[in-house]
KEGU-187452 format. One record per residue (C-alpha): x, y negated, z. Coordinates in steps of 0.05 Angstrom, whole numbers, plus 32768, in hexadecimal, padded with zeros to 4 digits. Example, Ala and Ser with C-alpha at 12.3 -4.5 7.8 and 13.67 -1.06 7.14 Angstrom:
{node {80F6, 805A, 809C}},
{node {8111, 8015, 808F}},
END
This chain:
{node {7FFF, 7FFC, 7FFD}},
{node {8039, 7FCE, 8014}},
{node {8053, 7FE2, 7FDE}},
{node {801A, 7FCF, 7FB2}},
{node {801A, 7F95, 7FD6}},
{node {8057, 7F81, 7FC3}},
{node {8054, 7F84, 7F7C}},
{node {801F, 7F69, 7F74}},
{node {8035, 7F24, 7F92}},
{node {806D, 7F2F, 7F70}},
{node {804A, 7F2F, 7F2C}},
{node {801A, 7EF7, 7F43}},
{node {8067, 7ED8, 7F53}},
{node {8083, 7EDF, 7F10}},
{node {8040, 7EC9, 7EF0}},
{node {803E, 7E80, 7F15}},
{node {8081, 7E7A, 7F04}},
{node {807B, 7E86, 7EB5}},
{node {803F, 7E5F, 7EB5}},
{node {8065, 7E1D, 7ED5}},
{node {8090, 7E22, 7EA6}},
{node {8065, 7E16, 7E66}},
{node {8082, 7DCD, 7E3D}},
{node {8044, 7DB2, 7E1C}},
{node {8049, 7D83, 7DED}},
{node {801F, 7D55, 7DC3}},
{node {801C, 7D27, 7D7E}},
{node {7FF1, 7CF7, 7D6A}},
{node {7FEC, 7D19, 7D20}},
{node {7FC7, 7CE7, 7CFC}},
{node {7FEC, 7CB2, 7D1E}},
{node {8033, 7CD6, 7CF8}},
{node {8016, 7CD1, 7CB8}},
{node {7FFE, 7C8C, 7CBA}},
{node {804B, 7C7C, 7CBA}},
{node {806A, 7CB3, 7C8E}},
{node {807B, 7C8E, 7C4D}},
{node {8070, 7CDC, 7C23}},
{node {802C, 7CCA, 7C3B}},
{node {8026, 7C7F, 7C25}},
{node {8044, 7C93, 7BE5}},
{node {8003, 7CCA, 7BE4}},
{node {7FD7, 7CA0, 7BF5}},
{node {7FF2, 7C67, 7BBF}},
{node {7FF4, 7C97, 7B8E}},
{node {7FA1, 7CB0, 7BA1}},
{node {7F8F, 7C71, 7B9C}},
{node {7FA2, 7C66, 7B52}},
{node {7F88, 7CAC, 7B41}},
{node {7F3C, 7C89, 7B65}},
{node {7F3F, 7C40, 7B46}},
{node {7F51, 7C65, 7B00}},
{node {7F11, 7C93, 7B0C}},
{node {7EE7, 7C52, 7B28}},
{node {7EFE, 7C2D, 7AE3}},
{node {7EE9, 7C68, 7ABC}},
{node {7EA7, 7C6C, 7ADD}},
{node {7E8C, 7C28, 7ADE}},
{node {7E92, 7C1E, 7A90}},
{node {7E70, 7C5F, 7A90}},
{node {7E37, 7C39, 7AC3}},
{node {7E3B, 7BFC, 7AA4}},
{node {7E28, 7C24, 7A5B}},
{node {7DF5, 7C4E, 7A73}},
{node {7DDA, 7C0C, 7A8B}},
{node {7DE3, 7BE0, 7A55}},
{node {7DBA, 7C1D, 7A2F}},
{node {7D84, 7C19, 7A6F}},
{node {7D7E, 7BD2, 7A70}},
{node {7D6C, 7BC5, 7A23}},
{node {7D45, 7C0B, 7A1C}},
{node {7D1B, 7BE9, 7A61}},
{node {7D16, 7BA7, 7A3F}},
{node {7D0E, 7BC1, 79F0}},
{node {7CF4, 7C09, 79F1}},
{node {7C9E, 7BE8, 79EB}},
{node {7CB8, 7BD8, 79A4}},
{node {7CDF, 7C14, 798C}},
{node {7CB9, 7C4F, 7965}},
{node {7CBC, 7C95, 7981}},
{node {7CFC, 7C9F, 7969}},
{node {7D24, 7C76, 7989}},
{node {7D0A, 7C7D, 79C9}},
{node {7D19, 7CBE, 79D5}},
{node {7D58, 7CBD, 79AD}},
{node {7D71, 7C81, 79EA}},
{node {7D48, 7CAD, 7A21}},
{node {7D74, 7CE9, 7A15}},
{node {7DAE, 7CB5, 7A0C}},
{node {7D9E, 7C9F, 7A4A}},
{node {7D9C, 7CEA, 7A66}},
{node {7DE3, 7D00, 7A4A}},
{node {7DF9, 7CC0, 7A66}},
{node {7DE3, 7CCC, 7AB2}},
{node {7DFA, 7D1D, 7AA2}},
{node {7E39, 7CFA, 7A8D}},
{node {7E42, 7CCC, 7AD3}},
{node {7E2A, 7CFB, 7B03}},
{node {7E61, 7D2A, 7AE1}},
{node {7E9F, 7D01, 7ADD}},
{node {7E88, 7CEE, 7B20}},
{node {7E8B, 7D3A, 7B40}},
{node {7EC7, 7D4A, 7B17}},
{node {7EF4, 7D0F, 7B34}},
{node {7EE4, 7D14, 7B6D}},
{node {7EF6, 7D67, 7B65}},
{node {7F36, 7D4D, 7B4D}},
{node {7F47, 7D12, 7B76}},
{node {7F38, 7D47, 7BB1}},
{node {7F72, 7D72, 7B9A}},
{node {7F9E, 7D3F, 7B85}},
{node {7F9B, 7D35, 7BCA}},
{node {7F9D, 7D7B, 7BEB}},
{node {7FDA, 7D7F, 7BB2}},
{node {8008, 7D44, 7BD9}},
{node {7FE8, 7D4E, 7C16}},
{node {800A, 7D9C, 7C19}},
{node {804D, 7D91, 7C21}},
{node {8048, 7D56, 7C49}},
{node {8021, 7D83, 7C81}},
{node {804F, 7DB9, 7C72}},
{node {8094, 7D98, 7C8C}},
{node {8068, 7D80, 7CC8}},
{node {8055, 7DC2, 7CD4}},
{node {809B, 7DD8, 7CCC}},
{node {80B5, 7D9E, 7CF0}},
{node {8089, 7DA8, 7D29}},
{node {809C, 7DEF, 7D30}},
{node {80E5, 7DDA, 7D35}},
{node {80D9, 7DA9, 7D66}},
{node {80BD, 7DD8, 7D8A}},
{node {80EC, 7E05, 7D8F}},
{node {8121, 7DD4, 7D9C}},
{node {80FD, 7DBB, 7DCF}},
{node {80EA, 7DF9, 7DEB}},
{node {809C, 7DE9, 7DED}},
{node {8064, 7E1B, 7DFD}},
{node {8035, 7E03, 7DD2}},
{node {803C, 7DB9, 7DA8}},
{node {7FE5, 7D9C, 7DA3}},
{node {7FC4, 7D73, 7D73}},
{node {7FBB, 7D30, 7DAB}},
{node {7F81, 7D18, 7D76}},
{node {7F59, 7D56, 7D8C}},
{node {7F69, 7D54, 7DDA}},
{node {7F34, 7D34, 7E0A}},
{node {7F64, 7D2B, 7E3E}},
{node {7FBB, 7D2A, 7E3E}},
{node {7FDA, 7D3C, 7E86}},
{node {8013, 7D18, 7E9D}},
{node {8046, 7D51, 7E98}},
{node {802A, 7D5E, 7E4C}},
{node {8068, 7D41, 7E1A}},
{node {805B, 7D14, 7DDE}},
{node {8081, 7D2C, 7DAB}},
{node {807A, 7CF0, 7D7F}},
{node {80B9, 7CD5, 7D86}},
{node {80DD, 7D1B, 7D7E}},
{node {80B6, 7D2D, 7D39}},
{node {80C9, 7CDD, 7D24}},
{node {810E, 7CF1, 7D22}},
{node {8105, 7D31, 7D08}},
{node {80E5, 7D15, 7CD2}},
{node {811C, 7CDE, 7CBE}},
{node {80DC, 7CAF, 7CD1}},
{node {80F1, 7C66, 7D01}},
END
């Protein structure tokens, strides 16, 4: 019985010592992304893409609105064949507008993933390096944490150093 009690106390002591040995770090990845030059470049490329797509869409929309205005103002004076033709054209233009919007949104999302994937992979690799070098048990994302205790370590300065950010 004494041996069992001794073993239980020894195991409890080891467990408590191990629990105290945990080193937890945190990183606000949103704040890190805001200061990374690679993100600024990626966002600049995405903005240029979105601006170009918007200009094309605006051109299509102007063309549609011009034809719609003409139709609204003059349809009563047109022949049946012209009314049918313009109505068909308006329907096709609506389809083209919807298709263009969907395709450009899909292409923008794909481009964002293409540009951000290497950035996020690099951050993940550096987090692992910082974790190993700093002997952290866990590094959590601060943007998803409701409470950060005083014993937690902010690894932002370590990450900035690893990524070469001032």
